[in-house]
N, C-alpha and C positions, 0 to 999 in steps of 0.2 A: 295687577302686576307683581304682587309678592308670590303668586302660585308660579308665575314665569321664572323668578329669580330663583324660587326653591327648586323647581324642576332642574334648572340650569345648573346650580350650585351641586345637587345630589349627583346629577350625571357626570359633572366634573371630578367629584370625588370618587365616584365609582369607576370610572374609566382610568384615572390615575391610579387607584389601587389595583386595579385588573392588570394594567401594564406592569406595575413593579411585581405582583403576584407571579407572574410568567417568569419574570426573570429570578426570582427568589427560588422558586420551585426548580428551575434549570439549573441551579447552582447548589441543588441538594438539600435546601431548607424547606422540607416537607410540613413540618409543624407550623412554622410561620406562615408558609403559603396556604395552609387550611384555615387558619386564625383570618387571614385576610379573606379568603373566600367567604367565610361566614359573615363578616362585615360587608362586603360586596353584596350577597344576597339581600341582606337586611335594607341596604340603601336602594337596591334594585326595585324590591317590592314597593318600598314607599314612592320612588319616583315614578314607576310605572302606574301605580294606582292614582297618583295625582295626573298623570297624562290621559289615562283612559276615561276618567270621569268627565263627560260631556264633550268627547272629543270631536264629535261631528259640529259642534257649534262654537267650538274653540280650538282652531287648527294651529295657532300660535303655540301651544303646548308641543306640537310635534316640532317646531322650528326649535324651541328651548332645549327640548329633549336631545335634538341632533346636535345643535351647536355645543351643548354640555359634553356630548360624546366625544364630538370632533377636538375641543380644547382640552378635554380630561386626558385622551390618548396622547396629545403633543406633550401636555405637562409631565405625564408619566415617564415619557422617554426622555425628556430633559433630566428630571430628577435620578433616572436609572443611570443616565450618562454621567451624571455627577457622583453618584454612590460607585459606580464601575465595580460591582461585584464580580468575583470569580478571579480565575487565572488563566494566563496566556502562557503559550509556548511559542517562543521566538525562535525561528531558524534563520540563520544568516550565513549566506555563502559569501567569503571574505577572500581578499588576496591573501596568500600565505605568508607573505612578508610582513603582513599588518597584525598577524595573529597577536604575537606578544603584546603589542601596544594596546590592541583592543581588550583582551583577557586580562591584564594588568588594570586597566581603567575600569573594566566590570567588576573585579575584585575589590577594587578600591570602594566603589558603590555597594559592595557586599551582594552582588549577584554571582549565584554559583553558574559556572559553565562547563558544558561537555564539549570537547573539541575532537572532531572526526577528518581525517585526512581524506582529500580529494583531488580530483583532477577534471578539468574541463579543456578538451581538445588537447593543446600542448600547455596549458597553463595549470601550476600548481595551486590549489585553492585549499581552504579548510571551511569546514560547516561548523557553526557554533549553535548549540541548543541551550537555551536559556530559560528557566521557568520563572514567572514574575507574576505580581498581581497586576490586574488590568489597569489600576490607577498608575502604574510606573511603566507602563510598556512604552509610552512615548519618550520617556527619559532613557531607555535602553536603545531604542531606535536612534534618537539623536546622537547618543555616545558613539554607537557604531559607525553611522553616516559622517560623523565629524572626521573620523579617521580614516574611513575608507567610502568614499563617495560613491563607488561602484557596486557596493555591497548589494546582493538580493537578499531582501527580507521578507520571510513568510510569518505570518501571525495567526495561530489557531487557538480556539477555546480549549482549554485543558481542564480536566477534572483530576485532580490529584487525590491519591489515597496511599496513607502511610501503613505498611503492613501491620505494625503492632496498634494501630488505632482504629477503633471501629468505625465502619462508614455511617455518616449521618445524612 
């Protein structure tokens, strides 16, 4: 019984770290991603070696391995969602008459905003571009939607780079 728990636990840890590693690397943190990959490799070798010994006589090892992978991926996704690493660019098409109210509310919350003039058919619109951390994107959306319920909002992952700061 202990062997099944070990296999399951190792796979949960491995897949959780694998999910996080992908997110960390995609956010430009290559060294942390490499360290995680090293840990993942050690865990993989241990868990796989536990499974392949007498696998024909003990197929429950395969089930423990598979369930650990499934649960680990799910836990990794939940942790990543809570960490919310990275930056989003929010583009909001809003009613021009609500621009001042929205931009003042954003400024009050310390969000920098770029305003572009626009027109759709015969309606005057403005396009707001806001850079924010992923952790705060829902606050920005709620703020905009509370003032302009018809705002069209597009959220994209953004990789920011300051000119005088080396890329990491």
